[in-house]
C-alpha positions in Angstrom: 0.0 0.0 0.0 1.3 3.4 -0.9 1.3 5.8 2.1 0.1 9.2 1.1 -1.8 10.2 4.2 0.8 13.0 4.8 -0.3 14.8 1.7 -4.1 14.1 2.0 -4.7 17.5 3.6 -3.3 19.3 0.5 -4.4 16.7 -2.0 -7.9 15.6 -0.9 -8.8 12.1 -2.0 -5.2 10.9 -2.9 -5.0 8.6 0.1 -8.3 6.9 -1.0 -7.0 5.8 -4.4 -6.7 2.1 -4.8 -3.4 0.4 -5.5 -4.6 -0.1 -9.1 -5.3 3.6 -9.5 -1.9 4.5 -8.1 -0.3 2.1 -10.6 -2.3 3.5 -13.5 -1.2 7.0 -12.6 2.4 6.0 -12.2 2.5 4.2 -15.5 0.8 7.1 -17.3 3.2 9.6 -15.8 6.3 7.5 -16.7 5.1 6.7 -20.2 4.0 10.2 -20.9 7.4 11.5 -19.9 9.2 9.0 -22.2 6.8 9.8 -25.1 7.2 13.5 -24.7 11.0 13.3 -24.5 11.6 10.6 -27.1 8.9 11.4 -29.6 8.2 15.1 -29.2 11.6 16.5 -28.4 10.3 17.5 -24.9 7.9 19.9 -26.6 4.4 18.5 -26.4 1.7 20.2 -28.4 -1.0 19.1 -30.8 1.1 20.4 -33.6 4.1 18.2 -32.7 1.9 15.2 -32.1 0.3 15.7 -35.5 3.6 16.2 -37.3 5.0 13.0 -35.6 2.1 10.9 -36.7 2.1 12.3 -40.2 5.8 11.3 -40.6 5.2 7.7 -39.5 5.3 5.0 -42.2 1.7 4.2 -42.9 2.4 0.5 -42.5 3.1 1.2 -38.8 -0.3 2.9 -38.4 -2.1 -0.1 -39.9 -2.7 -3.2 -38.0 -5.3 -2.2 -35.5 -2.9 -1.7 -32.5 -4.8 1.4 -31.3 -8.3 0.4 -32.2 -9.2 -0.7 -28.7 -8.3 2.7 -27.3 -10.1 4.6 -30.1 -13.2 2.5 -29.3 -12.9 3.3 -25.6 -12.7 7.0 -26.4 -15.6 6.9 -28.8 -17.8 5.0 -26.2 -16.8 7.5 -23.5 -17.2 10.8 -25.5 -20.1 10.1 -27.9 -23.8 9.4 -27.2 -26.2 8.8 -30.0 -23.8 10.1 -32.6 -23.0 13.4 -30.8 -20.2 14.3 -28.4 -21.3 14.6 -24.8 -20.5 16.4 -21.6 -17.4 14.2 -21.0 -16.1 15.4 -24.3 -16.5 19.0 -23.1 -14.7 18.1 -19.9 -11.6 17.4 -22.0 -11.3 21.2 -22.2 -10.0 21.1 -25.8 -8.7 24.5 -26.8 -8.9 25.8 -30.4 -5.3 24.8 -31.1 -6.1 21.3 -29.9 -7.9 20.6 -33.2 -11.3 19.9 -31.6 -12.9 19.6 -35.0 -10.7 16.6 -35.9 -11.2 15.0 -32.5 -15.0 15.4 -32.9 -15.2 14.0 -36.5 -13.0 11.0 -35.6 -15.0 10.2 -32.4 -18.3 10.5 -34.2 -17.1 8.3 -37.1 -17.1 10.9 -39.8 -13.4 10.7 -40.2 -12.0 7.2 -40.6 -8.5 8.1 -41.8 -6.1 6.0 -39.7 -3.6 8.7 -39.1 -6.4 11.1 -38.0 -7.7 8.4 -35.7 -4.2 8.0 -34.1 -3.8 11.8 -33.8 -7.2 12.0 -32.2 -6.3 9.4 -29.6 -3.0 11.1 -28.8 -4.7 14.5 -28.5 -7.1 13.0 -25.9 -4.1 11.6 -24.0 -2.4 15.0 -24.3 -5.6 16.6 -22.7 -5.5 14.0 -19.9 -1.9 15.0 -19.3 -2.7 18.7 -19.3 -5.8 18.2 -17.1 -3.9 16.0 -14.7 -0.6 17.9 -14.4 -2.3 21.3 -14.4 -4.9 20.5 -11.8 -8.3 20.0 -13.5 -8.5 16.4 -12.5 -7.9 17.3 -8.9 -11.2 19.1 -8.8 -12.9 15.7 -8.5 -10.2 13.8 -6.6 -9.0 11.7 -9.5 -11.9 9.3 -9.0 -13.2 7.6 -12.0 -10.0 8.1 -13.9 -8.6 4.6 -13.8 -9.8 3.6 -17.3 -8.6 6.9 -18.8 -5.1 6.5 -17.4 -4.9 2.8 -18.1 -6.0 3.2 -21.8 -3.7 6.2 -22.2 -0.7 4.3 -20.7 -1.3 1.3 -23.0 -1.6 3.5 -26.0 1.6 5.4 -25.2 3.5 2.1 -24.6 2.2 0.7 -27.9 3.3 3.8 -29.7 6.7 3.8 -28.2 7.1 0.1 -29.1 6.2 0.6 -32.7 7.4 4.0 -33.8 11.1 4.6 -34.5 12.5 7.3 -32.3 14.3 9.2 -35.0 11.4 10.3 -37.2 
């Protein structure tokens, strides 16, 4: 068990996270740090994410390795063909390409590179919302699946995409 009771007063709810939630947060944090350093030159933005994906050999993008995560995001952020309140809670900014994210999630855009970019933009928003405090507003509860899917996607990306492109 991870002892965090000493910071519970300044981070309400952190001591109540399950061991699985702690592990998911740790994996996400470590994998995001590697992804940003190795793939984005320590300069994360939607622009750098999009450029990285656009430079990947299309053969690497094929194969369905991120389909499970795209399906999770679609199920989470779309109800009856329209984006929902959870989508709004991503706090996508204009430079986060919300139009692309919306059209991919609603199934209007089925381009594989766009789908991968969409997934990585969502992970980027999780990162920003987590590291910049938005997730703390509701004590990180209910984030296990978000961080688990994000960590798995980042790991799969790091395993498949050459570092030097």
